[in-house]
C-alpha positions, 0 to 999 in steps of 0.5 A: 062345574068342576076343574075336570069338566072344564079341562075336558071342554078345553081339550079341542084347543090344545090338541094338535090334531084338531084343526082350528080357526082363530079370529080376533075382534076388538071394541072401542068406546064408540064402536061394537065388535069389529074384526081385527083382520090379521094376515093368516100366517100371524093368525096361525102363530096366535093360535099356538100362543093362545093354546099355550096360555089356555094350557097354562091357566086352565089345564096344567094349573091346580085350582078349584072352580067356585061361584063368583058371588059366594066364593071366599077365595082369591088364590087357586080359584077360577070364578064362574060368573053366577049372576046370569041376569046381571051380565055386563056388556062384555059378557053379552058380547062374548056370546054374540061374537061367536055367531058373527057371519059377516063382520064389520072390519076395524079400519084404522083410517076411521078409528084410531088404534089407541081407542081400542078397549077390549079384545075378543079371541074366538077359537073354533074347531073347523066342524063348529062343534066347539067354540071358546071366547077369550076376553081381555080388557085393554089398557094403555099398557097394551098400546104403543104410542109412536109419537111418544117414543122411537120404535125401530124396526129392521127395514132391511138387514142393515137398515132400520126405520122408525115405526110411526104408527101407533101399535096394539100389543096382543099378549097371550094373557086373558081375563075371562073365557066363555065356553058352553054358555058358561062365563069363567073369570080367570083374573078377577083382580083385573076385571072386578072394578073395570067391569063394575062387577063389585057394583053388581054384586053389591046391588044383589046383596042389598036384596039379600040384606032386606030379606034377612032383616025381616027375621033376624035384625032390627036395622040393616044400615051397618050391614049395608055399609060393610057390604060396600066391599065385595068380600063382605058381599060374598061372605054374606051370600055364602052364608045365605046360600050354603051355611048350615045355620041358614039351612037350619033356620029355614027348616025350623030346627033353629030360630033366632032366639036359639042363635042369640042364646048361643051367642050369650052363653057359648061365646064372648061375642059382643052384640046388641039386641032389641028390647025383648031379645028376639032380634039382633040390633047392629050398632056398628060396622064391626058388629055387622061383620061379626054378624055375617061371620056368625051366619056363616058359622065361623065361630068354632069351639074345639072340644079337644082344647076348649079353645074358641076359633074364628075360622072361614074354612068350611071343609067338612071332616066327615068321611076323612 
């Protein structure tokens, strides 16, 4: 998916002449999806509020769309979640909530508002041709605890009263969306650890490391260690899926000995090798990180200046 495709799919949300419905569902640590039953006049205002937010985040803003597991960017990017067989509970619920016909209602006499931990906003057109689900992880910042402070509201023009019930703040921000069966993370920093996406990514990368070790390295201990960090997991997966080094290894136009010869004779990189020089022997985390960069073809030699560079940019100059 590219930015223009996403913008096209979101048009029904921002078009004023398209009649839409909006419903909000919540979850707690003990309950599944429950309808947060809001009066119609406020739902209309919420629809406008979320439409403006979607317009700001995904339509007017400049960005690129990249797969979460291989993206090397954190700024100016929306991430498509591409580990489809490892979806979180929240992602599964984003699909389920669209089809709910007879919802269970959230009842504050049964479950306290302060236990809400997730909001699911479902926007549909009245013809049911399009639907969008937004998700936000709820934290204590999104709640107001009446027992800890005085919240005053106007009971009448000149008479005010304390709000004694805990409140939930629904803001226009969201962290993830689901549209046309695609899950797009719009605020990775807010979700990566709370949803344990980093742990899922690490587990997937462990499989990659084991596969990689069969032909290129004698040991994977330090490679496993540096892949505790999501950015190193993504860097390695980017190399395995998109690097020209790996492509050439697979088609036989490059082999391990040629890579080792390149390192020894064309770079100043420090590596250890096995006894016959046929594989890398990674003896430190620093060496493991250098190896990931080598596989992702980061080390460049300028033919113009003779300078050697360490660069993560992969933009091709062909056709420019």
